[in-house]
DOKOLLO-406901 format. One record per atom (N, C-alpha, C): x negated, y negated, z negated; residue in three letters; residue number from 1. Coordinates in steps of 0.1 Angstrom, whole numbers. Atoms other than C-alpha are relative to their C-alpha. Example, Ala and Ser with C-alpha at 12.3 -4.5 7.8 and 13.67 -1.06 7.14 Angstrom:
// residues 2
@xx -9 | yy 12 | zz 0 | res ALA | n 1
@xx -123 | yy 45 | zz -78 | res ALA | n 1
@xx -9 | yy -12 | zz 0 | res ALA | n 1
@xx 9 | yy 11 | zz 0 | res SER | n 2
@xx -137 | yy 11 | zz -71 | res SER | n 2
@xx 8 | yy -11 | zz -8 | res SER | n 2
This chain:
// residues 76
@xx 3 | yy 14 | zz -4 | res MET | n 1
@xx 68 | yy 232 | zz -2 | res MET | n 1
@xx -14 | yy 0 | zz 6 | res MET | n 1
@xx 13 | yy 2 | zz -6 | res THR | n 2
@xx 40 | yy 222 | zz 21 | res THR | n 2
@xx -9 | yy -7 | zz -10 | res THR | n 2
@xx 9 | yy 7 | zz 9 | res GLU | n 3
@xx 9 | yy 212 | zz 2 | res GLU | n 3
@xx -1 | yy -15 | zz 3 | res GLU | n 3
@xx 1 | yy 14 | zz -1 | res LEU | n 4
@xx 6 | yy 175 | zz -4 | res LEU | n 4
@xx -14 | yy -4 | zz -3 | res LEU | n 4
@xx 14 | yy 2 | zz 2 | res ASN | n 5
@xx -31 | yy 173 | zz -1 | res ASN | n 5
@xx -5 | yy -14 | zz 4 | res ASN | n 5
@xx 3 | yy 14 | zz -4 | res ARG | n 6
@xx -31 | yy 137 | zz 13 | res ARG | n 6
@xx 4 | yy -10 | zz -11 | res ARG | n 6
@xx -6 | yy 9 | zz 11 | res MET | n 7
@xx -13 | yy 122 | zz -18 | res MET | n 7
@xx -10 | yy 1 | zz -12 | res MET | n 7
@xx 8 | yy 1 | zz 12 | res THR | n 8
@xx -35 | yy 111 | zz -47 | res THR | n 8
@xx 6 | yy -9 | zz -10 | res THR | n 8
@xx -5 | yy 8 | zz 11 | res GLN | n 9
@xx -28 | yy 95 | zz -80 | res GLN | n 9
@xx -11 | yy -2 | zz -10 | res GLN | n 9
@xx 11 | yy 3 | zz 9 | res GLN | n 10
@xx -55 | yy 78 | zz -100 | res GLN | n 10
@xx 3 | yy -13 | zz -8 | res GLN | n 10
@xx -4 | yy 11 | zz 9 | res PRO | n 11
@xx -50 | yy 54 | zz -130 | res PRO | n 11
@xx -7 | yy -13 | zz 5 | res PRO | n 11
@xx 7 | yy 12 | zz -4 | res ASP | n 12
@xx -76 | yy 29 | zz -115 | res ASP | n 12
@xx 3 | yy -4 | zz 14 | res ASP | n 12
@xx -3 | yy 3 | zz -14 | res VAL | n 13
@xx -61 | yy 28 | zz -80 | res VAL | n 13
@xx 15 | yy -4 | zz 1 | res VAL | n 13
@xx -14 | yy 5 | zz -1 | res MET | n 14
@xx -29 | yy 7 | zz -75 | res MET | n 14
@xx 9 | yy 3 | zz -12 | res MET | n 14
@xx -7 | yy -1 | zz 12 | res GLY | n 15
@xx -19 | yy 10 | zz -111 | res GLY | n 15
@xx 5 | yy 15 | zz -2 | res GLY | n 15
@xx -4 | yy -14 | zz 2 | res GLY | n 16
@xx -16 | yy 48 | zz -109 | res GLY | n 16
@xx 11 | yy 5 | zz 9 | res GLY | n 16
@xx -11 | yy -5 | zz -10 | res LYS | n 17
@xx 10 | yy 49 | zz -81 | res LYS | n 17
@xx -6 | yy 10 | zz 9 | res LYS | n 17
@xx 4 | yy -10 | zz -10 | res ALA | n 18
@xx 9 | yy 77 | zz -56 | res ALA | n 18
@xx -5 | yy -7 | zz 12 | res ALA | n 18
@xx 6 | yy 7 | zz -11 | res CYS | n 19
@xx -14 | yy 67 | zz -28 | res CYS | n 19
@xx -4 | yy 10 | zz 11 | res CYS | n 19
@xx 5 | yy -8 | zz -12 | res ILE | n 20
@xx -26 | yy 80 | zz 6 | res ILE | n 20
@xx -15 | yy 2 | zz -1 | res ILE | n 20
@xx 15 | yy -4 | zz -1 | res ARG | n 21
@xx -60 | yy 98 | zz 4 | res ARG | n 21
@xx -9 | yy -10 | zz -9 | res ARG | n 21
@xx 8 | yy 8 | zz 9 | res GLY | n 22
@xx -72 | yy 76 | zz -25 | res GLY | n 22
@xx -2 | yy -14 | zz 4 | res GLY | n 22
@xx 1 | yy 14 | zz -5 | res MET | n 23
@xx -68 | yy 44 | zz -5 | res MET | n 23
@xx 10 | yy -9 | zz -8 | res MET | n 23
@xx -10 | yy 10 | zz 6 | res ARG | n 24
@xx -49 | yy 13 | zz -17 | res ARG | n 24
@xx 12 | yy -2 | zz 9 | res ARG | n 24
@xx -13 | yy -1 | zz -7 | res VAL | n 25
@xx -19 | yy 23 | zz 4 | res VAL | n 25
@xx 9 | yy 9 | zz -7 | res VAL | n 25
@xx -9 | yy -8 | zz 8 | res THR | n 26
@xx 9 | yy 35 | zz -17 | res THR | n 26
@xx 10 | yy 7 | zz 9 | res THR | n 26
@xx -11 | yy -8 | zz -7 | res VAL | n 27
@xx 35 | yy 61 | zz -7 | res VAL | n 27
@xx 12 | yy -10 | zz 2 | res VAL | n 27
@xx -11 | yy 9 | zz -1 | res GLY | n 28
@xx 61 | yy 34 | zz -15 | res GLY | n 28
@xx -2 | yy -10 | zz 12 | res GLY | n 28
@xx 2 | yy 9 | zz -11 | res MET | n 29
@xx 45 | yy 10 | zz 10 | res MET | n 29
@xx 4 | yy 7 | zz 14 | res MET | n 29
@xx -3 | yy -7 | zz -13 | res VAL | n 30
@xx 47 | yy 36 | zz 38 | res VAL | n 30
@xx 14 | yy 3 | zz 1 | res VAL | n 30
@xx -14 | yy -3 | zz 0 | res VAL | n 31
@xx 82 | yy 48 | zz 29 | res VAL | n 31
@xx 8 | yy -13 | zz 3 | res VAL | n 31
@xx -7 | yy 13 | zz -3 | res GLY | n 32
@xx 93 | yy 12 | zz 28 | res GLY | n 32
@xx 0 | yy -5 | zz 14 | res GLY | n 32
@xx 1 | yy 4 | zz -15 | res GLN | n 33
@xx 80 | yy 5 | zz 63 | res GLN | n 33
@xx 9 | yy 9 | zz 8 | res GLN | n 33
@xx -9 | yy -9 | zz -8 | res ILE | n 34
@xx 98 | yy 36 | zz 77 | res ILE | n 34
@xx 14 | yy -3 | zz -3 | res ILE | n 34
@xx -13 | yy 3 | zz 4 | res GLY | n 35
@xx 129 | yy 27 | zz 57 | res GLY | n 35
@xx 5 | yy -13 | zz 6 | res GLY | n 35
@xx -4 | yy 13 | zz -6 | res ALA | n 36
@xx 129 | yy -8 | zz 72 | res ALA | n 36
@xx 2 | yy 1 | zz 15 | res ALA | n 36
@xx -3 | yy -3 | zz -15 | res GLY | n 37
@xx 131 | yy 8 | zz 107 | res GLY | n 37
@xx -13 | yy -1 | zz 8 | res GLY | n 37
@xx 12 | yy 0 | zz -8 | res HIS | n 38
@xx 94 | yy 6 | zz 117 | res HIS | n 38
@xx -3 | yy 14 | zz 4 | res HIS | n 38
@xx 4 | yy -13 | zz -5 | res SER | n 39
@xx 82 | yy 35 | zz 138 | res SER | n 39
@xx -13 | yy 4 | zz -6 | res SER | n 39
@xx 13 | yy -5 | zz 4 | res ILE | n 40
@xx 53 | yy 57 | zz 129 | res ILE | n 40
@xx -11 | yy -7 | zz 7 | res ILE | n 40
@xx 11 | yy 7 | zz -7 | res GLU | n 41
@xx 33 | yy 40 | zz 156 | res GLU | n 41
@xx -2 | yy -14 | zz -5 | res GLU | n 41
@xx 1 | yy 13 | zz 6 | res ALA | n 42
@xx 41 | yy 6 | zz 141 | res ALA | n 42
@xx -8 | yy 0 | zz -13 | res ALA | n 42
@xx 6 | yy -2 | zz 13 | res VAL | n 43
@xx 30 | yy 18 | zz 107 | res VAL | n 43
@xx -15 | yy 2 | zz 2 | res VAL | n 43
@xx 15 | yy -3 | zz -3 | res LEU | n 44
@xx -3 | yy 32 | zz 121 | res LEU | n 44
@xx -7 | yy -13 | zz 6 | res LEU | n 44
@xx 6 | yy 12 | zz -5 | res ALA | n 45
@xx -9 | yy -1 | zz 139 | res ALA | n 45
@xx -2 | yy -10 | zz -12 | res ALA | n 45
@xx 1 | yy 9 | zz 12 | res ASP | n 46
@xx -3 | yy -21 | zz 106 | res ASP | n 46
@xx -11 | yy 5 | zz -9 | res ASP | n 46
@xx 10 | yy -6 | zz 9 | res TYR | n 47
@xx -26 | yy 3 | zz 87 | res TYR | n 47
@xx -9 | yy 10 | zz 8 | res TYR | n 47
@xx 8 | yy -8 | zz -9 | res PRO | n 48
@xx -52 | yy 15 | zz 112 | res PRO | n 48
@xx -8 | yy 11 | zz -6 | res PRO | n 48
@xx 8 | yy -10 | zz 7 | res TYR | n 49
@xx -71 | yy 35 | zz 86 | res TYR | n 49
@xx 9 | yy 12 | zz -4 | res TYR | n 49
@xx -8 | yy -11 | zz 3 | res LEU | n 50
@xx -41 | yy 58 | zz 81 | res LEU | n 50
@xx -1 | yy 10 | zz 12 | res LEU | n 50
@xx 0 | yy -11 | zz -10 | res GLU | n 51
@xx -39 | yy 91 | zz 100 | res GLU | n 51
@xx 15 | yy 4 | zz 2 | res GLU | n 51
@xx -14 | yy -3 | zz -3 | res ARG | n 52
@xx -7 | yy 103 | zz 117 | res ARG | n 52
@xx 6 | yy 9 | zz -10 | res ARG | n 52
@xx -6 | yy -10 | zz 10 | res GLU | n 53
@xx -2 | yy 132 | zz 92 | res GLU | n 53
@xx 3 | yy -6 | zz -13 | res GLU | n 53
@xx -3 | yy 7 | zz 13 | res ASP | n 54
@xx -3 | yy 107 | zz 63 | res ASP | n 54
@xx 14 | yy -4 | zz -1 | res ASP | n 54
@xx -14 | yy 5 | zz 1 | res ILE | n 55
@xx 31 | yy 94 | zz 71 | res ILE | n 55
@xx 10 | yy 10 | zz -3 | res ILE | n 55
@xx -10 | yy -10 | zz 4 | res PRO | n 56
@xx 52 | yy 125 | zz 72 | res PRO | n 56
@xx -2 | yy 6 | zz -13 | res PRO | n 56
@xx 3 | yy -6 | zz 13 | res GLN | n 57
@xx 34 | yy 138 | zz 42 | res GLN | n 57
@xx 5 | yy -10 | zz -11 | res GLN | n 57
@xx -5 | yy 10 | zz 10 | res ALA | n 58
@xx 42 | yy 105 | zz 23 | res ALA | n 58
@xx 15 | yy 1 | zz -1 | res ALA | n 58
@xx -15 | yy -2 | zz 0 | res LEU | n 59
@xx 79 | yy 110 | zz 33 | res LEU | n 59
@xx 4 | yy 13 | zz -7 | res LEU | n 59
@xx -3 | yy -12 | zz 7 | res ARG | n 60
@xx 79 | yy 146 | zz 21 | res ARG | n 60
@xx -2 | yy -2 | zz -15 | res ARG | n 60
@xx 3 | yy 2 | zz 15 | res TYR | n 61
@xx 63 | yy 135 | zz -12 | res TYR | n 61
@xx 12 | yy -8 | zz -6 | res TYR | n 61
@xx -10 | yy 9 | zz 5 | res ALA | n 62
@xx 89 | yy 107 | zz -16 | res ALA | n 62
@xx 13 | yy 8 | zz -2 | res ALA | n 62
@xx -13 | yy -8 | zz 0 | res ALA | n 63
@xx 118 | yy 131 | zz -8 | res ALA | n 63
@xx -1 | yy 10 | zz -12 | res ALA | n 63
@xx 2 | yy -10 | zz 10 | res TRP | n 64
@xx 103 | yy 157 | zz -32 | res TRP | n 64
@xx 2 | yy -7 | zz -14 | res TRP | n 64
@xx 0 | yy 7 | zz 13 | res ARG | n 65
@xx 100 | yy 131 | zz -60 | res ARG | n 65
@xx 15 | yy -3 | zz -4 | res ARG | n 65
@xx -14 | yy 3 | zz 4 | res THR | n 66
@xx 138 | yy 123 | zz -58 | res THR | n 66
@xx 6 | yy 12 | zz -7 | res THR | n 66
@xx -5 | yy -11 | zz 7 | res GLU | n 67
@xx 142 | yy 158 | zz -71 | res GLU | n 67
@xx -4 | yy 0 | zz -15 | res GLU | n 67
@xx 5 | yy 2 | zz 13 | res GLU | n 68
@xx 125 | yy 146 | zz -103 | res GLU | n 68
@xx -7 | yy 12 | zz -7 | res GLU | n 68
@xx 9 | yy -11 | zz 5 | res ARG | n 69
@xx 100 | yy 174 | zz -107 | res ARG | n 69
@xx -14 | yy -6 | zz -1 | res ARG | n 69
@xx 14 | yy 5 | zz 1 | res GLU | n 70
@xx 64 | yy 169 | zz -118 | res GLU | n 70
@xx -9 | yy 8 | zz 9 | res GLU | n 70
@xx 10 | yy -6 | zz -9 | res LEU | n 71
@xx 36 | yy 176 | zz -94 | res LEU | n 71
@xx -13 | yy -7 | zz -3 | res LEU | n 71
@xx 13 | yy 6 | zz 2 | res ARG | n 72
@xx -1 | yy 171 | zz -101 | res ARG | n 72
@xx -6 | yy -3 | zz 14 | res ARG | n 72
@xx 6 | yy 4 | zz -12 | res LEU | n 73
@xx -18 | yy 152 | zz -73 | res LEU | n 73
@xx -15 | yy 1 | zz -1 | res LEU | n 73
@xx 14 | yy 0 | zz 0 | res ALA | n 74
@xx -54 | yy 153 | zz -63 | res ALA | n 74
@xx -5 | yy -13 | zz -7 | res ALA | n 74
@xx 6 | yy 11 | zz 7 | res GLY | n 75
@xx -75 | yy 130 | zz -85 | res GLY | n 75
@xx 6 | yy -2 | zz -14 | res GLY | n 75
@xx -6 | yy 2 | zz 14 | res GLU | n 76
@xx -53 | yy 134 | zz -117 | res GLU | n 76
@xx -9 | yy 7 | zz -10 | res GLU | n 76
């Protein structure tokens, strides 16, 4: 699996949910936008502080989590 170095998880940020690079943008928020049919460009416009690689990495993380395996993220 490609390293998920952009995903972080900290108890004091967004209730410990997986976030993008320590920001208050959760993986779930990004995946939800893509799942709702928004393009990567639209997500980047809505969250201008995100970088293009954040989005596919969030999708890879979410897909990986559906396999129900544990992974330590940066900041844990």
